[in-house]
C-alpha positions in Angstrom: 37.6 22.7 31.8 41.1 20.7 32.7 43.2 24.0 32.0 41.7 25.8 35.3 43.7 22.8 37.2 45.3 24.1 40.2 43.6 27.7 40.2 42.8 29.3 43.6 39.6 28.8 45.6 37.6 31.8 43.7 38.9 30.0 40.4 37.6 27.0 41.5 34.0 28.8 42.7 34.2 30.5 38.8 34.4 27.2 37.3 31.8 25.2 39.5 29.5 28.0 38.5 30.2 28.3 34.9 29.6 24.2 35.2 26.4 24.4 36.7 25.2 26.8 34.2 26.0 24.4 31.3 24.2 21.2 32.7 20.9 23.8 33.2 21.4 24.9 29.8 21.6 21.4 28.3 19.0 20.3 30.3 16.8 22.8 28.6 18.6 22.1 25.3 17.4 18.6 25.6 13.6 19.0 27.0 13.2 21.6 23.7 14.6 19.4 21.3 12.2 16.5 22.7 9.4 18.8 22.6 10.0 19.9 19.5 9.5 15.8 17.9 5.9 15.8 18.8 3.8 13.4 18.0 3.2 9.6 19.6 5.1 7.8 16.9 2.2 7.2 15.1 1.8 7.1 11.1 -0.8 7.4 9.0 -2.0 4.2 7.4 -0.7 4.3 3.4 -1.1 1.5 0.8 -0.2 -1.7 2.8 2.1 -3.6 0.0 4.1 -4.2 3.3 1.2 -5.9 4.3 1.3 -8.5 1.7 1.8 -11.1 3.9 -1.4 -11.6 5.5 -0.7 -12.1 9.3 2.0 -9.8 9.1 1.1 -7.0 12.1 0.2 -3.3 11.3 1.3 -0.8 14.2 -0.2 1.5 15.5 -4.1 -1.0 15.0 -6.8 1.8 14.0 -9.5 2.1 16.4 -12.8 1.2 15.5 -14.1 4.7 14.6 -11.4 4.8 12.0 -12.4 4.4 8.2 -9.7 1.7 7.8 -10.5 -1.8 8.9 -8.2 -4.4 8.8 -9.5 -7.6 7.1 -7.7 -11.3 6.3 -7.7 -11.1 2.8 -7.5 -14.9 2.3 -10.3 -15.7 4.1 -12.1 -12.7 2.2 -10.7 -14.1 -1.2 -11.7 -18.0 -0.1 -15.0 -16.9 0.6 -16.0 -15.0 -2.2 -18.0 -17.0 -4.5 -17.2 -14.6 -7.5 -13.4 -15.9 -7.4 -12.9 -18.5 -9.9 -12.3 -21.8 -8.1 -8.5 -21.8 -10.1 -7.3 -19.1 -8.1 -8.8 -20.7 -4.6 -7.1 -23.6 -5.3 -3.9 -21.9 -5.9 -4.0 -19.8 -3.1 -1.5 -21.5 -1.1 1.4 -20.2 1.7 4.7 -19.9 -0.2 6.5 -20.5 2.9 5.1 -21.3 6.4 2.0 -19.1 7.1 2.8 -16.6 4.5 0.6 -16.1 1.4 1.2 -14.5 -2.1 -1.7 -11.5 -1.1 -1.3 -7.8 -1.7 -3.9 -5.9 -0.1 -3.9 -2.0 -0.3 -6.5 0.4 1.7 -8.2 3.4 0.2 -11.4 5.2 -1.1 -12.4 4.1 -4.4 -16.2 3.6 -4.0 -17.0 6.8 -1.4 -17.6 4.5 1.1 -17.7 5.2 4.7 -15.0 2.3 5.0 -12.2 2.5 3.0 -12.1 -0.2 0.0 -9.9 -2.9 -0.1 -7.6 -4.3 -3.1 -6.4 -8.0 -3.2 -4.0 -8.8 -5.7 -3.3 -12.7 -5.7 0.1 -13.5 -7.1 2.5 -16.3 -7.4 4.8 -17.5 -5.3 7.9 -18.1 -7.5 7.5 -14.9 -9.9 5.0 -12.7 -8.3 2.9 -12.7 -11.2 -0.7 -11.4 -10.4 -3.2 -14.3 -11.3 -6.3 -12.2 -9.6 -7.0 -8.7 -8.6 -10.4 -7.8 -6.8 -12.2 -4.8 -5.1 -14.0 -5.1 -2.3 -16.8 -2.5 -0.6 -18.6 -2.4 2.5 -21.9 -2.6 2.2 -24.2 -2.9 5.4 -21.4 -4.9 7.5 -19.8 -7.0 5.1 -17.4 -6.6 1.9 -18.8 -7.1 -1.3 -16.9 -7.7 -4.4 -17.4 -4.9 -6.8 -14.5 -5.7 -9.3 -12.7 -8.5 -10.7 -10.1 -9.2 -13.3 -8.5 -12.6 -13.7 -6.8 -12.3 -16.9 -3.1 -13.2 -15.7 -0.8 -11.2 -15.4 -3.0 -8.6 -13.8 -2.2 -6.2 -10.8 -4.7 -3.6 -9.5 -3.8 -0.3 -7.9 -5.1 2.9 -6.2 -4.3 5.8 -8.0 -6.0 9.0 -6.8 -8.8 8.1 -5.7 -8.5 6.3 -9.3 -8.6 2.2 -9.3 -5.5 1.0 -12.2 -5.4 -2.4 -13.4 -2.1 -3.2 -15.3 -1.8 -6.1 -17.7 1.5 -7.2 -19.1 1.6 -8.0 -22.5 3.3 -11.2 -23.6 4.5 -11.8 -27.2 5.5 -15.5 -28.6 8.7 -16.6 -27.0 8.5 -13.5 -24.4 9.9 -15.6 -20.7 7.7 -14.7 -17.7 10.2 -12.1 -16.7 10.3 -10.0 -19.9 6.8 -9.2 -21.7 6.9 -7.3 -24.7 4.7 -4.3 -23.1 1.5 -3.2 -20.8 -1.9 -2.4 -20.9 -3.1 0.2 -18.3 -6.8 0.8 -17.8 -8.1 3.4 -15.5 -11.5 2.7 -13.6 -13.6 5.5 -11.9 -16.6 4.4 -9.6 -19.9 6.0 -11.2 -23.6 5.5 -10.5 -22.7 2.6 -8.1 -20.3 0.5 -10.3 -16.5 0.9 -11.8 -16.2 2.2 -15.4 -13.5 2.6 -17.8 -12.3 6.2 -18.0 -9.1 6.0 -19.9 -6.5 3.4 -21.6 -3.0 2.9 -22.9 -0.6 0.6 -24.0 3.0 0.8 -23.8 5.6 -1.0 -25.8 8.7 -1.9 -24.1 10.6 -2.0 -27.1 9.5 1.2 -28.6 11.9 4.3 -27.8 8.9 6.8 -28.1 7.8 5.3 -24.5 4.5 4.1 -26.2 1.6 4.5 -27.6 -1.8 6.1 -25.7 -5.1 5.1 -27.6 -7.8 7.2 -27.8 -10.3 7.5 -24.7 -13.0 5.0 -24.8 -16.6 5.4 -24.1 -17.0 4.4 -20.6 -17.9 0.7 -20.0 -18.7 -1.2 -17.0 -15.7 -3.1 -15.3 -15.5 -6.5 -15.5 -17.8 -8.6 -13.2 -18.1 -5.4 -11.0 
């Protein structure tokens, strides 16, 4: 608007009217943009891999009526009689109060409260030494799945439990396994049963070999 400097009174009145109109339009545009964003900033809770270090804060905190109930995974594992003494003994902070525990919440067993998948890892190379699933029963979490054949890692995949076990040949370094076995379990009749399994050879250009689907069997230590 500097190009209108020096204009007569009528011009200045026009300039003022235009400037006022622009201010009003700008304010309305900002108000509309703020309304369009909507929401309160809350995010749906997903798998809590970012919650691997027990004690980290999660925002926002779900209300007691939600199916998600956050727990202290370290205490859960250490108080669990089904967890081996070796895993409990080695479950120590890697630094300060940061434990090598990876925790995920999700629906696996059809419970009204989301199930909890806990992976216990090593501090140095994050190798899985134990994988567990906890189900809420009568207000308490019960261990309904355990796998402690290291290296092992459990995840929630579209409502099923998938367990990955790295395969090492003689001479393989920890960072370079020769392949992996992936087993999928489904919650059936009050327990996890094996639904499918396949092996992937990392050195196979074809991308691995899929084994026949085995007959459903009960998961280990379910």
